[in-house]
C-alpha positions in Angstrom: -1.7 -35.9 -20.6 -2.9 -37.5 -17.3 0.7 -38.6 -16.5 2.0 -35.1 -17.0 -0.6 -33.7 -14.6 0.3 -36.4 -12.0 3.9 -35.5 -12.3 3.2 -31.8 -11.9 1.1 -32.5 -8.8 3.9 -34.6 -7.4 6.5 -31.9 -8.1 4.3 -29.3 -6.4 3.8 -31.5 -3.3 7.6 -32.1 -3.1 8.2 -28.3 -3.4 5.8 -27.5 -0.5 7.5 -30.2 1.6 10.9 -28.7 0.9 9.7 -25.2 1.7 8.4 -26.4 5.0 11.7 -28.0 5.8 13.5 -24.8 4.8 11.3 -22.8 7.1 12.1 -25.2 10.0 15.8 -25.0 9.4 15.7 -21.2 9.2 14.0 -21.1 12.5 16.6 -23.3 14.0 19.3 -21.2 12.5 17.8 -18.1 13.9 17.7 -19.7 17.3 21.4 -20.7 17.1 22.3 -17.2 16.0 20.4 -15.7 18.9 22.2 -18.0 21.3 25.6 -17.2 19.8 24.8 -13.5 20.0 23.8 -13.9 23.6 27.1 -15.6 24.4 28.9 -12.9 22.5 30.9 -15.3 20.3 32.4 -14.7 17.0 30.0 -17.1 15.3 27.2 -14.5 15.5 29.2 -12.3 13.0 29.8 -15.3 10.8 26.1 -16.2 10.8 25.1 -12.7 9.8 27.3 -13.2 6.7 25.5 -16.4 5.9 22.1 -14.8 6.3 23.1 -12.0 3.9 23.8 -14.7 1.4 20.4 -16.3 2.0 18.4 -13.2 1.5 18.7 -12.9 -2.3 17.8 -16.6 -2.6 14.7 -16.1 -0.5 13.7 -13.0 -2.5 14.1 -14.9 -5.7 11.9 -17.7 -4.3 9.2 -15.3 -3.3 9.3 -13.6 -6.7 8.9 -17.0 -8.4 5.9 -17.9 -6.2 4.2 -14.6 -7.0 4.8 -15.2 -10.7 3.3 -18.6 -10.6 0.2 -17.2 -8.9 -0.1 -14.5 -11.5 -0.3 -11.8 -8.8 -0.3 -8.1 -9.5 2.9 -7.5 -7.7 5.0 -10.0 -9.6 7.9 -7.5 -10.0 10.6 -7.8 -7.3 11.0 -4.8 -5.0 13.8 -2.5 -6.0 15.7 -1.0 -3.1 18.2 1.7 -3.3 21.7 0.7 -2.1 23.4 3.1 0.3 
């Protein structure tokens, strides 16, 4: 039982580490997108496409974190598509 708890703790530490890395990379990506937009290049349009692919993944990750915590708002937000 002790080993299982140690493994779970190690997994959680690794998860936090990866989330910090993801946050740093997202900030760098945002900076690059802003620079590309300022220069008026085509890459800014391509990066917007990439961000739209990232959004569902980020929402899923937030939802999973809320579920782990057992928060009241563990349901994902439903938005109406236009």
